[in-house]
All heavy atoms as a GROMACS GRO file, in nm:
protein
  620
    1MET      N    1   9.354  11.616  12.040
    1MET     CA    2   9.344  11.672  12.174
    1MET      C    3   9.298  11.567  12.276
    1MET      O    4   9.336  11.576  12.391
    1MET     CB    5   9.247  11.789  12.174
    1MET     CG    6   9.294  11.912  12.099
    1MET     SD    7   9.433  11.993  12.178
    1MET     CE    8   9.351  12.074  12.309
    2HIS      N    9   9.219  11.473  12.232
    2HIS     CA   10   9.167  11.373  12.327
    2HIS      C   11   9.277  11.281  12.380
    2HIS      O   12   9.257  11.214  12.480
    2HIS     CB   13   9.052  11.294  12.265
    2HIS     CG   14   9.094  11.202  12.154
    2HIS    ND1   15   9.122  11.244  12.027
    2HIS    CD2   16   9.115  11.068  12.154
    2HIS    CE1   17   9.158  11.143  11.953
    2HIS    NE2   18   9.154  11.033  12.028
    3LEU      N   19   9.393  11.279  12.314
    3LEU     CA   20   9.504  11.195  12.360
    3LEU      C   21   9.597  11.268  12.458
    3LEU      O   22   9.684  11.205  12.517
    3LEU     CB   23   9.585  11.146  12.240
    3LEU     CG   24   9.510  11.056  12.143
    3LEU    CD1   25   9.597  11.022  12.023
    3LEU    CD2   26   9.460  10.930  12.211
    4VAL      N   27   9.579  11.399  12.474
    4VAL     CA   28   9.664  11.476  12.565
    4VAL      C   29   9.632  11.439  12.709
    4VAL      O   30   9.517  11.443  12.752
    4VAL     CB   31   9.647  11.628  12.544
    4VAL    CG1   32   9.727  11.706  12.648
    4VAL    CG2   33   9.690  11.668  12.404
    5ARG      N   34   9.736  11.402  12.784
    5ARG     CA   35   9.720  11.365  12.925
    5ARG      C   36   9.782  11.467  13.019
    5ARG      O   37   9.747  11.476  13.136
    5ARG     CB   38   9.781  11.227  12.952
    5ARG     CG   39   9.712  11.116  12.879
    5ARG     CD   40   9.569  11.098  12.930
    5ARG     NE   41   9.501  10.993  12.856
    5ARG     CZ   42   9.399  11.015  12.774
    5ARG    NH1   43   9.353  11.135  12.756
    5ARG    NH2   44   9.342  10.916  12.711
    6SER      N   45   9.878  11.547  12.967
    6SER     CA   46   9.938  11.653  13.048
    6SER      C   47   9.994  11.760  12.956
    6SER      O   48  10.008  11.739  12.835
    6SER     CB   49  10.049  11.596  13.139
    6SER     OG   50  10.152  11.538  13.062
    7TRP      N   51  10.021  11.875  13.016
    7TRP     CA   52  10.069  11.990  12.940
    7TRP      C   53  10.196  12.047  13.002
    7TRP      O   54  10.210  12.049  13.124
    7TRP     CB   55   9.964  12.102  12.941
    7TRP     CG   56   9.841  12.073  12.865
    7TRP    CD1   57   9.726  12.018  12.914
    7TRP    CD2   58   9.818  12.098  12.726
    7TRP    NE1   59   9.633  12.008  12.813
    7TRP    CE2   60   9.688  12.057  12.697
    7TRP    CE3   61   9.896  12.152  12.625
    7TRP    CZ2   62   9.633  12.068  12.570
    7TRP    CZ3   63   9.841  12.162  12.499
    7TRP    CH2   64   9.710  12.121  12.472
    8TYR      N   65  10.285  12.095  12.916
    8TYR     CA   66  10.394  12.184  12.955
    8TYR      C   67  10.356  12.319  12.898
    8TYR      O   68  10.326  12.330  12.778
    8TYR     CB   69  10.527  12.141  12.894
    8TYR     CG   70  10.596  12.023  12.957
    8TYR    CD1   71  10.713  11.975  12.903
    8TYR    CD2   72  10.545  11.960  13.069
    8TYR    CE1   73  10.779  11.867  12.959
    8TYR    CE2   74  10.611  11.851  13.125
    8TYR     CZ   75  10.727  11.806  13.070
    8TYR     OH   76  10.791  11.698  13.126
    9VAL      N   77  10.353  12.421  12.982
    9VAL     CA   78  10.318  12.556  12.938
    9VAL      C   79  10.428  12.651  12.979
    9VAL      O   80  10.467  12.654  13.097
    9VAL     CB   81  10.182  12.602  12.997
    9VAL    CG1   82  10.147  12.741  12.948
    9VAL    CG2   83  10.071  12.504  12.962
   10GLU      N   84  10.478  12.726  12.884
   10GLU     CA   85  10.580  12.828  12.910
   10GLU      C   86  10.510  12.963  12.912
   10GLU      O   87  10.418  12.987  12.832
   10GLU     CB   88  10.685  12.825  12.799
   10GLU     CG   89  10.794  12.927  12.816
   10GLU     CD   90  10.892  12.922  12.702
   10GLU    OE1   91  10.850  12.932  12.584
   10GLU    OE2   92  11.012  12.907  12.729
   11PHE      N   93  10.552  13.050  13.003
   11PHE     CA   94  10.488  13.181  13.020
   11PHE      C   95  10.581  13.294  12.979
   11PHE      O   96  10.703  13.283  12.994
   11PHE     CB   97  10.445  13.199  13.166
   11PHE     CG   98  10.345  13.095  13.209
   11PHE    CD1   99  10.388  12.976  13.267
   11PHE    CD2  100  10.210  13.113  13.191
   11PHE    CE1  101  10.297  12.878  13.305
   11PHE    CE2  102  10.118  13.017  13.228
   11PHE     CZ  103  10.162  12.899  13.285
   12ASP      N  104  10.522  13.404  12.932
   12ASP     CA  105  10.601  13.522  12.898
   12ASP      C  106  10.623  13.608  13.021
   12ASP      O  107  10.582  13.571  13.132
   12ASP     CB  108  10.537  13.600  12.783
   12ASP     CG  109  10.402  13.664  12.818
   12ASP    OD1  110  10.365  13.673  12.938
   12ASP    OD2  111  10.333  13.708  12.724
   13GLU      N  112  10.684  13.724  13.003
   13GLU     CA  113  10.717  13.811  13.115
   13GLU      C  114  10.593  13.871  13.184
   13GLU      O  115  10.602  13.917  13.297
   13GLU     CB  116  10.811  13.924  13.069
   13GLU     CG  117  10.753  14.018  12.966
   13GLU     CD  118  10.759  13.966  12.822
   13GLU    OE1  119  10.826  13.866  12.795
   13GLU    OE2  120  10.692  14.027  12.737
   14ASP      N  121  10.477  13.864  13.118
   14ASP     CA  122  10.353  13.912  13.178
   14ASP      C  123  10.269  13.798  13.235
   14ASP      O  124  10.150  13.816  13.265
   14ASP     CB  125  10.270  13.990  13.075
   14ASP     CG  126  10.338  14.118  13.031
   14ASP    OD1  127  10.400  14.185  13.117
   14ASP    OD2  128  10.332  14.151  12.911
   15ASP      N  129  10.329  13.680  13.247
   15ASP     CA  130  10.264  13.559  13.299
   15ASP      C  131  10.151  13.506  13.212
   15ASP      O  132  10.061  13.436  13.258
   15ASP     CB  133  10.214  13.580  13.443
   15ASP     CG  134  10.328  13.579  13.543
   15ASP    OD1  135  10.437  13.529  13.510
   15ASP    OD2  136  10.308  13.627  13.656
   16ASN      N  137  10.155  13.536  13.082
   16ASN     CA  138  10.062  13.479  12.985
   16ASN      C  139  10.124  13.354  12.924
   16ASN      O  140  10.246  13.349  12.905
   16ASN     CB  141  10.033  13.580  12.873
   16ASN     CG  142   9.966  13.704  12.922
   16ASN    OD1  143   9.864  13.698  12.988
   16ASN    ND2  144  10.025  13.818  12.890
   17PRO      N  145  10.043  13.254  12.889
   17PRO     CA  146  10.098  13.139  12.819
   17PRO      C  147  10.167  13.184  12.690
   17PRO      O  148  10.114  13.267  12.616
   17PRO     CB  149   9.975  13.053  12.788
   17PRO     CG  150   9.876  13.092  12.893
   17PRO     CD  151   9.899  13.239  12.915
   18TRP      N  152  10.286  13.130  12.665
   18TRP     CA  153  10.367  13.172  12.550
   18TRP      C  154  10.388  13.057  12.451
   18TRP      O  155  10.374  13.073  12.333
   18TRP     CB  156  10.501  13.224  12.602
   18TRP     CG  157  10.595  13.268  12.497
   18TRP    CD1  158  10.713  13.208  12.462
   18TRP    CD2  159  10.582  13.380  12.410
   18TRP    NE1  160  10.774  13.276  12.360
   18TRP    CE2  161  10.695  13.384  12.326
   18TRP    CE3  162  10.485  13.479  12.395
   18TRP    CZ2  163  10.714  13.480  12.229
   18TRP    CZ3  164  10.504  13.576  12.298
   18TRP    CH2  165  10.617  13.576  12.218
   19ARG      N  166  10.424  12.939  12.505
   19ARG     CA  167  10.435  12.817  12.424
   19ARG      C  168  10.375  12.702  12.505
   19ARG      O  169  10.373  12.708  12.628
   19ARG     CB  170  10.580  12.783  12.391
   19ARG     CG  171  10.649  12.882  12.301
   19ARG     CD  172  10.784  12.833  12.253
   19ARG     NE  173  10.879  12.818  12.362
   19ARG     CZ  174  11.000  12.762  12.349
   19ARG    NH1  175  11.040  12.714  12.233
   19ARG    NH2  176  11.080  12.753  12.452
   20GLU      N  177  10.330  12.602  12.437
   20GLU     CA  178  10.267  12.488  12.505
   20GLU      C  179  10.300  12.358  12.433
   20GLU      O  180  10.322  12.358  12.312
   20GLU     CB  181  10.116  12.506  12.511
   20GLU     CG  182  10.053  12.512  12.374
   20GLU     CD  183   9.906  12.549  12.378
   20GLU    OE1  184   9.870  12.644  12.449
   20GLU    OE2  185   9.829  12.480  12.309
   21ILE      N  186  10.303  12.252  12.511
   21ILE     CA  187  10.327  12.119  12.457
   21ILE      C  188  10.229  12.023  12.524
   21ILE      O  189  10.223  12.014  12.646
   21ILE     CB  190  10.471  12.070  12.487
   21ILE    CG1  191  10.574  12.172  12.436
   21ILE    CG2  192  10.494  11.933  12.424
   21ILE    CD1  193  10.714  12.147  12.491
   22GLY      N  194  10.151  11.953  12.443
   22GLY     CA  195  10.061  11.851  12.494
   22GLY      C  196  10.129  11.716  12.487
   22GLY      O  197  10.184  11.678  12.382
   23LEU      N  198  10.128  11.643  12.598
   23LEU     CA  199  10.195  11.513  12.608
   23LEU      C  200  10.093  11.401  12.621
   23LEU      O  201   9.990  11.417  12.687
   23LEU     CB  202  10.288  11.512  12.729
   23LEU     CG  203  10.389  11.627  12.738
   23LEU    CD1  204  10.454  11.631  12.875
   23LEU    CD2  205  10.493  11.614  12.630
   24ASP      N  206  10.126  11.286  12.561
   24ASP     CA  207  10.037  11.171  12.575
   24ASP      C  208  10.067  11.096  12.705
   24ASP      O  209  10.147  11.140  12.786
   24ASP     CB  210  10.046  11.080  12.453
   24ASP     CG  211  10.177  11.005  12.438
   24ASP    OD1  212  10.262  11.007  12.530
   24ASP    OD2  213  10.196  10.942  12.331
   25GLN      N  214  10.005  10.981  12.723
   25GLN     CA  215  10.020  10.904  12.847
   25GLN      C  216  10.163  10.856  12.870
   25GLN      O  217  10.200  10.820  12.981
   25GLN     CB  218   9.925  10.785  12.848
   25GLN     CG  219   9.952  10.683  12.740
   25GLN     CD  220   9.846  10.576  12.735
   25GLN    OE1  221   9.742  10.586  12.801
   25GLN    NE2  222   9.869  10.473  12.655
   26ASN      N  223  10.246  10.856  12.765
   26ASN     CA  224  10.386  10.815  12.776
   26ASN      C  225  10.481  10.935  12.780
   26ASN      O  226  10.601  10.918  12.758
   26ASN     CB  227  10.422  10.722  12.660
   26ASN     CG  228  10.340  10.595  12.661
   26ASN    OD1  229  10.325  10.530  12.764
   26ASN    ND2  230  10.282  10.561  12.547
   27ASP      N  231  10.426  11.054  12.802
   27ASP     CA  232  10.503  11.179  12.804
   27ASP      C  233  10.571  11.211  12.671
   27ASP      O  234  10.675  11.274  12.666
   27ASP     CB  235  10.606  11.181  12.917
   27ASP     CG  236  10.541  11.197  13.053
   27ASP    OD1  237  10.430  11.256  13.059
   27ASP    OD2  238  10.598  11.152  13.152
   28VAL      N  239  10.510  11.166  12.562
   28VAL     CA  240  10.558  11.195  12.427
   28VAL      C  241  10.480  11.315  12.374
   28VAL      O  242  10.356  11.316  12.381
   28VAL     CB  243  10.540  11.073  12.334
   28VAL    CG1  244  10.577  11.106  12.191
   28VAL    CG2  245  10.620  10.955  12.386
   29PRO      N  246  10.548  11.417  12.321
   29PRO     CA  247  10.477  11.533  12.265
   29PRO      C  248  10.390  11.492  12.146
   29PRO      O  249  10.437  11.424  12.054
   29PRO     CB  250  10.589  11.625  12.219
   29PRO     CG  251  10.710  11.581  12.292
   29PRO     CD  252  10.693  11.434  12.315
   30ILE      N  253  10.263  11.531  12.151
   30ILE     CA  254  10.173  11.500  12.039
   30ILE      C  255  10.114  11.627  11.978
   30ILE      O  256  10.055  11.622  11.871
   30ILE     CB  257  10.062  11.402  12.080
   30ILE    CG1  258   9.982  11.453  12.200
   30ILE    CG2  259  10.120  11.265  12.108
   30ILE    CD1  260   9.863  11.366  12.236
   31ILE      N  261  10.130  11.739  12.045
   31ILE     CA  262  10.083  11.867  11.993
   31ILE      C  263  10.168  11.976  12.058
   31ILE      O  264  10.210  11.962  12.173
   31ILE     CB  265   9.933  11.889  12.021
   31ILE    CG1  266   9.881  12.010  11.945
   31ILE    CG2  267   9.904  11.897  12.169
   31ILE    CD1  268   9.729  12.019  11.944
   32ALA      N  269  10.196  12.081  11.983
   32ALA     CA  270  10.273  12.193  12.037
   32ALA      C  271  10.234  12.319  11.963
   32ALA      O  272  10.198  12.315  11.845
   32ALA     CB  273  10.423  12.166  12.025
   33GLY      N  274  10.240  12.429  12.032
   33GLY     CA  275  10.204  12.553  11.967
   33GLY      C  276  10.262  12.674  12.039
   33GLY      O  277  10.304  12.662  12.154
   34PRO      N  278  10.269  12.784  11.975
   34PRO     CA  279  10.212  12.806  11.843
   34PRO      C  280  10.297  12.742  11.735
   34PRO      O  281  10.417  12.729  11.748
   34PRO     CB  282  10.211  12.958  11.829
   34PRO     CG  283  10.323  13.005  11.915
   34PRO     CD  284  10.332  12.906  12.029
   35SER      N  285  10.229  12.702  11.628
   35SER     CA  286  10.296  12.640  11.514
   35SER      C  287  10.233  12.691  11.386
   35SER      O  288  10.136  12.769  11.390
   35SER     CB  289  10.283  12.488  11.522
   35SER     OG  290  10.147  12.450  11.504
   36GLU      N  291  10.284  12.644  11.275
   36GLU     CA  292  10.226  12.686  11.147
   36GLU      C  293  10.079  12.650  11.136
   36GLU      O  294  10.002  12.722  11.077
   36GLU     CB  295  10.304  12.623  11.032
   36GLU     CG  296  10.440  12.682  11.011
   36GLU     CD  297  10.511  12.622  10.892
   36GLU    OE1  298  10.472  12.511  10.846
   36GLU    OE2  299  10.606  12.685  10.845
   37GLY      N  300  10.040  12.536  11.193
   37GLY     CA  301   9.903  12.490  11.177
   37GLY      C  302   9.813  12.508  11.297
   37GLY      O  303   9.694  12.480  11.289
   38ASP      N  304   9.869  12.552  11.411
   38ASP     CA  305   9.789  12.557  11.534
   38ASP      C  306   9.839  12.670  11.623
   38ASP      O  307   9.954  12.668  11.666
   38ASP     CB  308   9.800  12.423  11.607
   38ASP     CG  309   9.707  12.412  11.726
   38ASP    OD1  310   9.625  12.505  11.749
   38ASP    OD2  311   9.715  12.312  11.798
   39TYR      N  312   9.751  12.766  11.652
   39TYR     CA  313   9.790  12.877  11.738
   39TYR      C  314   9.822  12.828  11.879
   39TYR      O  315   9.914  12.875  11.943
   39TYR     CB  316   9.681  12.983  11.743
   39TYR     CG  317   9.713  13.097  11.836
   39TYR    CD1  318   9.813  13.188  11.804
   39TYR    CD2  319   9.647  13.111  11.957
   39TYR    CE1  320   9.845  13.291  11.889
   39TYR    CE2  321   9.678  13.214  12.043
   39TYR     CZ  322   9.776  13.303  12.008
   39TYR     OH  323   9.808  13.404  12.095
   40GLY      N  324   9.745  12.732  11.924
   40GLY     CA  325   9.765  12.679  12.059
   40GLY      C  326   9.634  12.679  12.136
   40GLY      O  327   9.546  12.760  12.112
   41PHE      N  328   9.622  12.586  12.228
   41PHE     CA  329   9.502  12.573  12.311
   41PHE      C  330   9.505  12.674  12.425
   41PHE      O  331   9.417  12.756  12.440
   41PHE     CB  332   9.492  12.429  12.364
   41PHE     CG  333   9.371  12.405  12.449
   41PHE    CD1  334   9.247  12.389  12.391
   41PHE    CD2  335   9.382  12.398  12.587
   41PHE    CE1  336   9.134  12.367  12.470
   41PHE    CE2  337   9.272  12.374  12.666
   41PHE     CZ  338   9.147  12.359  12.607
   42TRP      N  339   9.608  12.669  12.509
   42TRP     CA  340   9.618  12.758  12.624
   42TRP      C  341   9.652  12.901  12.584
   42TRP      O  342   9.619  12.995  12.654
   42TRP     CB  343   9.721  12.706  12.725
   42TRP     CG  344   9.680  12.574  12.781
   42TRP    CD1  345   9.738  12.453  12.757
   42TRP    CD2  346   9.570  12.547  12.868
   42TRP    NE1  347   9.672  12.353  12.824
   42TRP    CE2  348   9.567  12.409  12.893
   42TRP    CE3  349   9.474  12.627  12.926
   42TRP    CZ2  350   9.471  12.350  12.974
   42TRP    CZ3  351   9.378  12.568  13.008
   42TRP    CH2  352   9.379  12.430  13.031
   43LEU      N  353   9.719  12.917  12.471
   43LEU     CA  354   9.754  13.050  12.424
   43LEU      C  355   9.632  13.130  12.384
   43LEU      O  356   9.636  13.252  12.379
   43LEU     CB  357   9.851  13.042  12.305
   43LEU     CG  358   9.997  13.018  12.339
   43LEU    CD1  359  10.020  12.889  12.412
   43LEU    CD2  360  10.082  13.027  12.217
   44ASP      N  361   9.523  13.061  12.355
   44ASP     CA  362   9.400  13.125  12.311
   44ASP      C  363   9.302  13.145  12.426
   44ASP      O  364   9.182  13.138  12.408
   44ASP     CB  365   9.336  13.041  12.200
   44ASP     CG  366   9.238  13.119  12.116
   44ASP    OD1  367   9.247  13.242  12.112
   44ASP    OD2  368   9.151  13.055  12.054
   45THR      N  369   9.355  13.168  12.546
   45THR     CA  370   9.272  13.193  12.664
   45THR      C  371   9.317  13.322  12.732
   45THR      O  372   9.419  13.380  12.695
   45THR     CB  373   9.283  13.078  12.768
   45THR    OG1  374   9.413  13.081  12.826
   45THR    CG2  375   9.255  12.942  12.705
   46ASN      N  376   9.244  13.364  12.830
   46ASN     CA  377   9.281  13.480  12.912
   46ASN      C  378   9.349  13.437  13.042
   46ASN      O  379   9.360  13.517  13.134
   46ASN     CB  380   9.158  13.564  12.945
   46ASN     CG  381   9.099  13.628  12.822
   46ASN    OD1  382   9.172  13.666  12.730
   46ASN    ND2  383   8.968  13.639  12.816
   47MET      N  384   9.391  13.312  13.048
   47MET     CA  385   9.449  13.260  13.172
   47MET      C  386   9.589  13.316  13.194
   47MET      O  387   9.659  13.353  13.100
   47MET     CB  388   9.452  13.108  13.167
   47MET     CG  389   9.312  13.047  13.164
   47MET     SD  390   9.313  12.868  13.151
   47MET     CE  391   9.358  12.825  13.318
   48LYS      N  392   9.627  13.322  13.321
   48LYS     CA  393   9.760  13.366  13.363
   48LYS      C  394   9.827  13.251  13.437
   48LYS      O  395   9.763  13.151  13.470
   48LYS     CB  396   9.749  13.487  13.459
   48LYS     CG  397   9.689  13.610  13.397
   48LYS     CD  398   9.793  13.679  13.315
   48LYS     CE  399   9.748  13.821  13.282
   48LYS     NZ  400   9.847  13.891  13.205
   49ARG      N  401   9.955  13.268  13.466
   49ARG     CA  402  10.031  13.164  13.538
   49ARG      C  403   9.958  13.122  13.666
   49ARG      O  404   9.953  13.004  13.701
   49ARG     CB  405  10.170  13.215  13.571
   49ARG     CG  406  10.255  13.113  13.646
   49ARG     CD  407  10.386  13.171  13.695
   49ARG     NE  408  10.463  13.230  13.590
   49ARG     CZ  409  10.568  13.172  13.530
   49ARG    NH1  410  10.607  13.053  13.568
   49ARG    NH2  411  10.634  13.234  13.435
   50SER      N  412   9.900  13.216  13.738
   50SER     CA  413   9.833  13.186  13.865
   50SER      C  414   9.709  13.097  13.849
   50SER      O  415   9.663  13.038  13.946
   50SER     CB  416   9.796  13.315  13.937
   50SER     OG  417   9.705  13.391  13.859
   51ASP      N  418   9.658  13.084  13.727
   51ASP     CA  419   9.542  12.998  13.701
   51ASP      C  420   9.581  12.852  13.681
   51ASP      O  421   9.494  12.766  13.675
   51ASP     CB  422   9.468  13.046  13.576
   51ASP     CG  423   9.410  13.185  13.593
   51ASP    OD1  424   9.348  13.210  13.698
   51ASP    OD2  425   9.429  13.269  13.503
   52PHE      N  426   9.710  12.825  13.669
   52PHE     CA  427   9.758  12.690  13.644
   52PHE      C  428   9.808  12.626  13.772
   52PHE      O  429   9.858  12.694  13.861
   52PHE     CB  430   9.872  12.693  13.541
   52PHE     CG  431   9.827  12.726  13.402
   52PHE    CD1  432   9.810  12.858  13.363
   52PHE    CD2  433   9.803  12.626  13.310
   52PHE    CE1  434   9.769  12.890  13.234
   52PHE    CE2  435   9.762  12.656  13.181
   52PHE     CZ  436   9.745  12.789  13.144
   53GLU      N  437   9.796  12.494  13.779
   53GLU     CA  438   9.851  12.417  13.889
   53GLU      C  439   9.954  12.321  13.832
   53GLU      O  440   9.952  12.289  13.714
   53GLU     CB  441   9.740  12.336  13.957
   53GLU     CG  442   9.637  12.421  14.025
   53GLU     CD  443   9.528  12.337  14.091
   53GLU    OE1  444   9.536  12.213  14.084
   53GLU    OE2  445   9.436  12.396  14.147
   54GLY      N  446  10.041  12.275  13.917
   54GLY     CA  447  10.138  12.176  13.874
   54GLY      C  448  10.278  12.213  13.914
   54GLY      O  449  10.303  12.320  13.969
   55GLU      N  450  10.368  12.124  13.884
   55GLU     CA  451  10.509  12.141  13.918
   55GLU      C  452  10.582  12.213  13.806
   55GLU      O  453  10.555  12.189  13.688
   55GLU     CB  454  10.572  12.003  13.937
   55GLU     CG  455  10.496  11.915  14.034
   55GLU     CD  456  10.564  11.906  14.167
   55GLU    OE1  457  10.684  11.936  14.174
   55GLU    OE2  458  10.496  11.868  14.262
   56ALA      N  459  10.676  12.297  13.843
   56ALA     CA  460  10.760  12.363  13.744
   56ALA      C  461  10.863  12.264  13.691
   56ALA      O  462  10.904  12.172  13.761
   56ALA     CB  463  10.830  12.483  13.807
   57ILE      N  464  10.901  12.282  13.567
   57ILE     CA  465  11.007  12.201  13.506
   57ILE      C  466  11.119  12.296  13.464
   57ILE      O  467  11.100  12.416  13.456
   57ILE     CB  468  10.956  12.120  13.385
   57ILE    CG1  469  10.904  12.214  13.276
   57ILE    CG2  470  10.850  12.019  13.428
   57ILE    CD1  471  10.881  12.147  13.144
   58SER      N  472  11.233  12.240  13.433
   58SER     CA  473  11.346  12.322  13.390
   58SER      C  474  11.324  12.368  13.245
   58SER      O  475  11.251  12.304  13.168
   58SER     CB  476  11.476  12.243  13.400
   58SER     OG  477  11.479  12.142  13.301
   59SER      N  478  11.389  12.476  13.210
   59SER     CA  479  11.381  12.523  13.072
   59SER      C  480  11.444  12.420  12.978
   59SER      O  481  11.399  12.406  12.864
   59SER     CB  482  11.445  12.661  13.056
   59SER     OG  483  11.580  12.656  13.094
   60ASP      N  484  11.545  12.349  13.025
   60ASP     CA  485  11.607  12.244  12.942
   60ASP      C  486  11.508  12.133  12.910
   60ASP      O  487  11.503  12.083  12.797
   60ASP     CB  488  11.729  12.185  13.012
   60ASP     CG  489  11.848  12.279  13.015
   60ASP    OD1  490  11.851  12.376  12.935
   60ASP    OD2  491  11.939  12.256  13.097
   61GLU      N  492  11.429  12.094  13.008
   61GLU     CA  493  11.329  11.989  12.985
   61GLU      C  494  11.223  12.037  12.886
   61GLU      O  495  11.183  11.964  12.795
   61GLU     CB  496  11.264  11.945  13.116
   61GLU     CG  497  11.167  11.831  13.099
   61GLU     CD  498  11.112  11.775  13.228
   61GLU    OE1  499  11.159  11.813  13.336
   61GLU    OE2  500  11.021  11.692  13.218
   62PHE      N  501  11.178  12.162  12.903
   62PHE     CA  502  11.079  12.217  12.810
   62PHE      C  503  11.137  12.219  12.668
   62PHE      O  504  11.072  12.175  12.573
   62PHE     CB  505  11.036  12.358  12.851
   62PHE     CG  506  10.923  12.411  12.767
   62PHE    CD1  507  10.792  12.398  12.808
   62PHE    CD2  508  10.948  12.473  12.644
   62PHE    CE1  509  10.687  12.445  12.729
   62PHE    CE2  510  10.844  12.519  12.565
   62PHE     CZ  511  10.714  12.505  12.608
   63GLU      N  512  11.258  12.271  12.653
   63GLU     CA  513  11.320  12.280  12.521
   63GLU      C  514  11.342  12.143  12.458
   63GLU      O  515  11.326  12.128  12.337
   63GLU     CB  516  11.453  12.356  12.529
   63GLU     CG  517  11.439  12.504  12.560
   63GLU     CD  518  11.355  12.581  12.460
   63GLU    OE1  519  11.353  12.547  12.339
   63GLU    OE2  520  11.289  12.678  12.502
   64SER      N  521  11.374  12.044  12.539
   64SER     CA  522  11.391  11.908  12.488
   64SER      C  523  11.259  11.856  12.431
   64SER      O  524  11.256  11.801  12.320
   64SER     CB  525  11.441  11.817  12.600
   64SER     OG  526  11.445  11.683  12.555
   65LYS      N  527  11.151  11.872  12.504
   65LYS     CA  528  11.019  11.826  12.456
   65LYS      C  529  10.976  11.908  12.335
   65LYS      O  530  10.916  11.855  12.241
   65LYS     CB  531  10.914  11.836  12.566
   65LYS     CG  532  10.935  11.742  12.682
   65LYS     CD  533  10.908  11.598  12.647
   65LYS     CE  534  10.912  11.514  12.774
   65LYS     NZ  535  10.906  11.372  12.749
   66TRP      N  536  11.005  12.039  12.338
   66TRP     CA  537  10.969  12.126  12.225
   66TRP      C  538  11.040  12.076  12.099
   66TRP      O  539  10.978  12.062  11.993
   66TRP     CB  540  11.008  12.270  12.257
   66TRP     CG  541  10.971  12.368  12.151
   66TRP    CD1  542  11.054  12.420  12.056
   66TRP    CD2  543  10.844  12.428  12.130
   66TRP    NE1  544  10.985  12.508  11.977
   66TRP    CE2  545  10.856  12.515  12.020
   66TRP    CE3  546  10.721  12.416  12.193
   66TRP    CZ2  547  10.748  12.589  11.972
   66TRP    CZ3  548  10.614  12.492  12.146
   66TRP    CH2  549  10.629  12.576  12.036
   67HIS      N  550  11.167  12.047  12.111
   67HIS     CA  551  11.243  11.997  11.997
   67HIS      C  552  11.187  11.864  11.949
   67HIS      O  553  11.172  11.841  11.828
   67HIS     CB  554  11.392  11.984  12.034
   67HIS     CG  555  11.476  11.933  11.924
   67HIS    ND1  556  11.509  12.006  11.814
   67HIS    CD2  557  11.533  11.811  11.905
   67HIS    CE1  558  11.581  11.934  11.731
   67HIS    NE2  559  11.599  11.815  11.786
   68LYS      N  560  11.154  11.775  12.041
   68LYS     CA  561  11.100  11.643  12.005
   68LYS      C  562  10.963  11.654  11.939
   68LYS      O  563  10.923  11.564  11.866
   68LYS     CB  564  11.092  11.553  12.128
   68LYS     CG  565  11.227  11.505  12.176
   68LYS     CD  566  11.214  11.422  12.301
   68LYS     CE  567  11.353  11.382  12.350
   68LYS     NZ  568  11.347  11.313  12.478
   69SER      N  569  10.890  11.762  11.966
   69SER     CA  570  10.757  11.778  11.909
   69SER      C  571  10.763  11.799  11.759
   69SER      O  572  10.666  11.771  11.687
   69SER     CB  573  10.683  11.895  11.974
   69SER     OG  574  10.731  12.019  11.923
   70GLY      N  575  10.877  11.850  11.709
   70GLY     CA  576  10.891  11.876  11.566
   70GLY      C  577  10.812  11.996  11.518
   70GLY      O  578  10.795  12.016  11.398
   71VAL      N  579  10.765  12.077  11.611
   71VAL     CA  580  10.683  12.192  11.576
   71VAL      C  581  10.762  12.288  11.487
   71VAL      O  582  10.882  12.307  11.504
   71VAL     CB  583  10.630  12.266  11.702
   71VAL    CG1  584  10.741  12.336  11.777
   71VAL    CG2  585  10.521  12.364  11.664
   72ARG      N  586  10.693  12.345  11.391
   72ARG     CA  587  10.748  12.451  11.307
   72ARG      C  588  10.680  12.580  11.351
   72ARG      O  589  10.558  12.593  11.340
   72ARG     CB  590  10.724  12.423  11.161
   72ARG     CG  591  10.800  12.297  11.116
   72ARG     CD  592  10.792  12.273  10.970
   72ARG     NE  593  10.852  12.388  10.901
   72ARG     CZ  594  10.834  12.412  10.772
   72ARG    NH1  595  10.760  12.334  10.700
   72ARG    NH2  596  10.891  12.516  10.715
   73VAL      N  597  10.759  12.672  11.401
   73VAL     CA  598  10.707  12.796  11.459
   73VAL      C  599  10.656  12.889  11.352
   73VAL      O  600  10.711  12.896  11.242
   73VAL     CB  601  10.818  12.866  11.541
   73VAL    CG1  602  10.768  12.995  11.600
   73VAL    CG2  603  10.868  12.773  11.650
   74LEU      N  604  10.549  12.962  11.386
   74LEU     CA  605  10.496  13.064  11.296
   74LEU      C  606  10.604  13.167  11.264
   74LEU      O  607  10.677  13.209  11.351
   74LEU     CB  608  10.378  13.136  11.362
   74LEU     CG  609  10.251  13.055  11.378
   74LEU    CD1  610  10.155  13.129  11.469
   74LEU    CD2  611  10.186  13.030  11.244
   75GLU      N  612  10.612  13.206  11.141
   75GLU     CA  613  10.710  13.309  11.100
   75GLU      C  614  10.646  13.445  11.103
   75GLU      O  615  10.534  13.466  11.080
   75GLU     CB  616  10.761  13.278  10.958
   75GLU     CG  617  10.827  13.144  10.949
   75GLU     CD  618  10.967  13.142  11.010
   75GLU    OE1  619  11.036  13.245  11.005
   75GLU    OE2  620  11.006  13.037  11.061
   0.00000   0.00000   0.00000
């Protein structure tokens, strides 16, 4: 977690965090959740979309980073 410099957070229809990707200083995914081994940092809060700041990204960009993270989703 100490290497995370920025986050991509995807929200569900109720504006709750749904998936997250932690990026290092080079924008390389180093953590993602939920996964088999990690529920997620932001997913384990009561925060809503309105509690977050930052620029929106495209769903394609999120999916690209998600794929690069190699995360295995909880079954």
